[in-house]
N, C-alpha and C positions, 0 to 999 in steps of 0.2 A: 506517649504521643501517638496519635492516630497514624495509620499506614494507608497509603494509596498505591496499590499494586498496578503496574502497567503490564498487562498479560497478553502475550502473542497467542493467537488461536489459529487453527488450520485455515489454509487458503483454498481448500477443497476437500482433500482426503481427511476424514475425521480422526484417523489414527495418527496424524501428524501433530500431536500435542505432547508436551512433556509431562512427566510424572509430577514435577514441581508445580506446573500450571494447574493440574487437576487438584492437587492438595490445596493450593491457594484459593481456587474457586470454591472448594468444599468448606473452607473456613471463613469465607468473607461474610460480613454483615449485609452487604448489598453489592450487586454487580451492575455496573453502568455499561450500556451497550448502544450501538447505533440503532439496530432494529431488534426489538425484543423477540420477535418470531424467529429470527435467525439464531440468536444466542440460545433460545430455549431448546432448539433442536440439538445443539451441542450438549447442553446440560442434561437433557433427557437421555441422550445416547450414553452418557456416563453416569446416569442415575444421580444427578446432583440436584438437590431441591433447595434452591436459594432464591430470594426475591431479586427481581431485575427491574431496572428503571432505564428509560431511554435517555441518552445524551448524544447529540449529534450536531451537525453544522447549523441547523436551524433552531437549536434549543434557546429558549428565552432566558433573560437575565435571572428571572425568578427561579428557574431550574438550577442555574449555577449557584445562586445563593443557597438553595436547599441543600445542594451537595456540600458546599463549604460549611454550612451549619452542622451537617452530620459529622464532618471531620472535627469540628470544634468540640463535638460531644464525645470524641474518642472512637468513633466507629471506624472499622477497617473496611475500606472499599476496594473494589477491583474495577479497572477500566479495560474494556475489550472493544475491538472494532468488529465489523462483520467478518473480516478475515485478515489474517496477517498481524503485523505489529502496529499498535496504536501510536498516534503522534506523527505518522508518516503519511502525508497526503490526507490527513483527517484532523479534526479539531482537538485531538487529545493534548497537543502541546499548549493550547490556550488554557485548558483546565489546569494543567500542571503548573503553568506560570502563576496562577492565582492560588493554587493550593500548597505551593512549596514552603510557605511559612507556617502552615497549619498541620502538615503531615510529613511523615517520612515517605519519600517517593522511591519506590522499589521496582526496578525493571525485572520482568520474568521473560527472558528471551525465548524465541522460537521461530516459527515460520515467517518468511518475508518474501514476497514475490520477486522483488528486484534482485535480491541476493541469490535466490534460487535460480533465476534465469542467468545471472552472471556466472554461476558455477558451472553451467553446461554450454555456454555460448561458444567457447573455443577461442575467444579473443584474449589478448593479454589484458588482464583486469587488475593489475597491481595499482593502477590509478584509473579512476573513472569519475564521471559527473552524473548525479541523479537530479532530474528536473521535474519529476512528477507528471501531472497531466498538462498538455499544451493548452494555452488560452484559446477560447473559441473565436474571439474577435480582437479585442484590445490587446496590443502588444504581441500579437501572434507572429508577425513578421520578425520582430526583434527576437522572439523566442526561437524561431526556426533558424535565423542567422547565427544565433549563439551555438546551436547544434552544428551547423555547417562549418563554423570556424574553429570548433574545438579540436585540440590536438589529442584529446583523450576520448575513449568511448563514452557515449552518452546513453543513459538509461532513462526511459520515460514510460508512463502508463498511457493506455488509450482505450476508449470504449469501442464496441462493435459498430456504433453509428458514425464514428469519425476516423476509423483506422485507415480506410482507403484514401480519404481526402488528405490525411496527414502524410501518408507515404508519397502520394502524388506531389504534394507541395514540397516535400523534401527532395524529391527526384529532380525538381527544377533547379536545385541549388548546387548540384554537382554529382560526383560519383561516390557512392557509399556502399560498403558491405554491411548488411544488417542481419541480426538474429531476432526472431520473434517467437515468443512463447505464448501460446493460446491455451487458456483453461488449465493452467498448471496444476498438477496433482489430481485432476478430475478425470472422469471417464474418457472424455474426448480431448485429452491433452494432445497438442500438436506443436511441433517445433519446426520452424522454417529458417533456412540459412541461404545466403547468396547475395548477389547484387540487388539493389533496391528495385530496379525495374523488372527483374525476374521474379522476385518474391511477391510483388503486387498482384501478379496474375495467378498466384497460388493461394492467396489468402481467402479463407472462408470467414466472412465478417459476422461471426457469432461468438459470444462469450467475452471474457476480459483478456486484454493483451498487455504483455510486457515487451517493449521494443528496445533493442540495443543497436546503436548506430556507430559505425567506425568509418571515418573519412579515409578514402583511398588516396594514394600518392598524387593522383591527378589534381587534387585540390577541390575547392568549392567556390561557388559564386555567391554574390549577395543579391537580395531583392529589395 
């Protein structure tokens, strides 16, 4: 039976990859990735010469059929994202759902931005909620209210283009303590902690962000 490996790759620092992940990449018949240019940098760094094909949110049905046909032929494939663990806030789970009858699905764990941030935030993280990226328009208020009313810390991702807006929108809903990790494991990694209104003024809106929000005892309002 063919194998489809779901391989976690570095979120910044190229040394954050497991020996097992490197061995799986070396032995693959084909590596599926979001952006071939990004993945090729990783492969070249470790002198791995394997074919790569793009698979991402906009991939056509013909690409999915091509991948499934390879699995039917017994090919062993690797799925990676540009950074971190595939299937979390990317289309990996959709491919897995279609491939699970054709191949053995094998996770190869490693870097994950949400868990990395949770490990250093200083909040009690025995229970938390992960919500991914906030909607831009539709259902945005519902999304933010869900955060505001949560009794557990909430982890979300945000881009540099919307980080300030998202924090300002949340600040209207109540008092929160937040932790923000910018550019985790990269040269300009920066960690921010404090009340939301204090942190807004410190943020440099560059790079990728992981945000952890904890409601303070004063409660939260709805919009």
